N, C-alpha and C positions, 0 to 999 in steps of 0.2 A: 140340840142336835146339829146346829149349823157348824159349831166348832169341830164336831166329830164327823162332819161331811155326810150326814144322813144316817149314821150308825148309832145304835143304842143297845146296851145290854140289859137283860131283864133285871139283874141285880141293881143296876143304876135306877131303874124304875121303882124297885122296892125301897131304895134309899130315899126316894121322893115320897114315900108313904103310900104308893099305889098298891092296891090289892090285885090278886090274880084276875078277879072279875073285871076290874077297871082296865087292866092291861089288855085283856082279851077283847074288850069292847073297843079300844082305840087302835088296835093293830091289824084290822082286817086287810088293809092295803099294804102292810109291811111285808117284805120278803125275808125268809129265814136264810141268814148267811151260815150260821151254826146253830146248834141247839141253844136257845135263849139269847141269841144275838140277831138283831133285826136291822133291816135297811129300808128306808123310805125311798120312793122313786123307782124308776124302771131302767135306768141306764146301766150298762155293764159295770162291774166292779173295777175300780182303778187299783193300781198296785198299792197305793197308800191305804185304801180301804181294806184290801186283803190283809195287809200287815196289822192295821189297827184292830180290825174285827177279831182277829185271832186272840189279841190280848184282852178282849172283853169276855172271853168264854168263862173266866173265873177271876176273882180278885188276885192281885199280885202275880199276874202272868206276864211274861216278858218275851218279846221277839228274840230269837236265838239262832245260833249256828249259821246255816246257809242263808237264811233270810236276813240276818244282820250284815253278812258279807255283801249280799246283793244291795241292801240299803246304802251301804257306803261306796258302792261302785267297784267293789273288789271282784276280780275275775273269778267266776265260778263256772264250772263246766257242766254241772247238772242243772236242769231247769228248776226253778224255785217252786215246785209243786210236790207235796203240799207246803203250806207255811209252817215254819219251825218255831216252836215256842217252848218255854221252860217255866216250871214252878218250883218253889221250895217243897221238899218232901222226899219220900223214898218209895214211891209206888210204881217205879219202873217206867213204862212207856205206854202211850196210847195213841192210836192213829184213827182218824175219821175219814170218811169218803164223802164226796159231794153227791149224796143220794137222798132220796125221799124229799125232794124239793129244796134241799139246802144248796146254797150257791158255791160253797167252798169247802176245803178240807184242811186239816192240820196234822202235824206230827208233834206230839207232846212228850217231853222228857221231864223227869223230876230230878232235883239235885239237892243233896244234903249239904253241899259245900258251895252253894251259889253266893252266899255272903252278901257283900255290898257291890258285887260286880255287875251293877246295872245302872241305867241312867234313862233320861227321857230325851229323845231327839224328835223334833217336828211333832210333838204331842204323843209320840209312840213310846211306851215303856219297852226297853230292850236291854239286853246285856251289853256291856262295853265291847268294843271291837276286839281289844286284846283277849277278853274272855271267850268271844266267839272263835277267834283264831286258835286259842288253846284247845277248845272243844273239838274243832275241826281237824286238829293235827292227828287224831286217831283214825277217823273213818276215811280220810283222803289218801290217795296215792302220793308217792314222793313228788311226782311232777305237779300234782294239784296243789299240795301245800307249799311247794317251792314257789310256784307262781303267785299263790295267795300272799305269802310273806313278802315277796318282792313288790307286788302291787300296793299292799298296805303301807309300806315304807315310801315307795316312789310317789304315790299320790298324797302322801302326808296325812293319811287318815289316823295313823298312830306313830309311835316312835320306838326305836330299839329299847330305850330305857323302860317304856311302859310294857313292852313284851317280856323283857327280862324280869321285871317286877312281878308280872302275873305268873311266870314260870316258877320264880322263887317262892311265891306265896302259895303255890299249889304243887309242891314237890311230889306229892303222892298221886297227882293226876296222871293218867296214862299218856296224855299228850305233852306233858312238861318236858320230858327228855327229848322228844322230837323237835319241840320249839327251841330248846337250847342248842340242838344240832344246827338248826337254821341260823341262829344268832352267831354261832361260831363260824359257819361256812361263809357268811357275808360280812364278817367283822371288818375286813379291809376294803370292801367294795363300797364306794360312795353312792349308794342307791339314791340317796336324797337329791343328788345332783342330776340324775338322769331324767330324760323326757319320755322315754319309751322303754318297754321291756327288752326290745332289741339292744338298746344301749347297755342295759344291765348285763345281758348275755354276752355282749362284746367285751365288757370288762372282765367277766368270768373267764372268757377265752384267754385274754391277755394275762390274767393272774395265774391261770393254770399252766401257761407256758413259762412262768417264772419271770415275766417282764415287769419293769417298773410301770405302775399305772399312770396313764396320762391325766392331765387336767380335763375336766368334763364340763362341757357347755359354758365356756368362758369366752369373753370378747377378744377378738383379734382383728386389728385394722378396721374396726367399726362393725364387724359382723360376729355373731356368736358361732363358735365352732364346736362340733361334737366332742372329739378327742384331740387334745393338743399336747404334743411333746415339745416343750419349749427348749429343752436341752439340745435336741437334735433338729429343731425347727421343722417339725412335721405335723401335718393335720390329717386326720382320718374322719371322713364323713360317712355315716350310715344313712343311705337314701331310702326313704319310703316312697309310696306311690305319689305323694304330693310333688316330689322332685321332677317327676315326668310331666306334670301339669305346668310347671313354671321353670323350664330349663334355663331361661335367660337370667333368673335370679341366682342360680347356681354358678353360672359363668361370671356374674358380677362379683360374687364372693370369691371364687377361685382367683380372679384377676387381682383383687385387693390383697388376698393372702400371699399370692406369689410375689406381688410387688413388695410385700413386707419381708420377703426372704424365706417363706415357708414352701416346702413341697406339699402338694395336696393330692390325696388319694380319696376316691369315692368307691364305696361298696354297697350293694343292695342290703337292706336290713335282713333278708333271709339268710345271707351268708353268716350272720352271727350264730344262727342255729344249725346251718347245714354245711358250712364250708369254713372251718376254723383256719385252715391254711390261708385262705383269701384274706381274712381279717388280719392275720399276723403279717402277711406281705404288705397289706395296706398300711399298717402301723409302722412298718419298716421303711415305708416310702417307695416300695417296689411296684412297678406297673404289673398288671395282670399279664400272664403269658398269652401270646396269640394262639388261637386255635390252629391246629395242624391242617 
């Protein structure tokens, strides 16, 4: 149980040749996480324990959808309650609630086309991230799946090639068409080079305006710059909250870049989402107009 961090499934105890009577005799101090899944100790469940416990509810059960995205640190807007799992089969869907003394709940789906789209990470059986993204392309809004796709690529949790492969392998899946749309939308955007979603959005703004995309996060005069137009010797920096904490560092970079012959413009990261004109002016090397 140490490897499983205090968790054990009743089926695992059967596999050790224990009888129901023997199990009931040794488990008075164990808490029920789910039906036939137990936890020793009295500390609150950790996130890992929640994920792993759900996969113990039955053999060949895998963490899935929202829970896999959360495991990989992908932006999800809905809280991960309940835990999402999947099994081979065609019995529809089942949800449980944390009632009757049980510590947690889960949302179970069955899949006839799960195939080999699963793996083990940190001891937890789960679907691959490309499969989770494919499955989430249907229940999510355009904005949600757009951000999910961007995060998965930017954080290097998966690749475009892996996402294309999963879409091609499951052409009949309802999410495959939406995943291909995302692959097409971002075909020219170097998401892998970005450090933040605001940088991705800034590149989308520039592409939408028909501009040639700049180099992204490349060294100039000893400092890494966000967007660099080497042809016109321009740099655009998208400043997050950290720039307000260390303004002297920004001034040092500005001085080095200007000494190297570049014009430098800075814009708040929020402008990438809320003020496209500001980003376009910044990339053109234009100062912001003064307030009247």
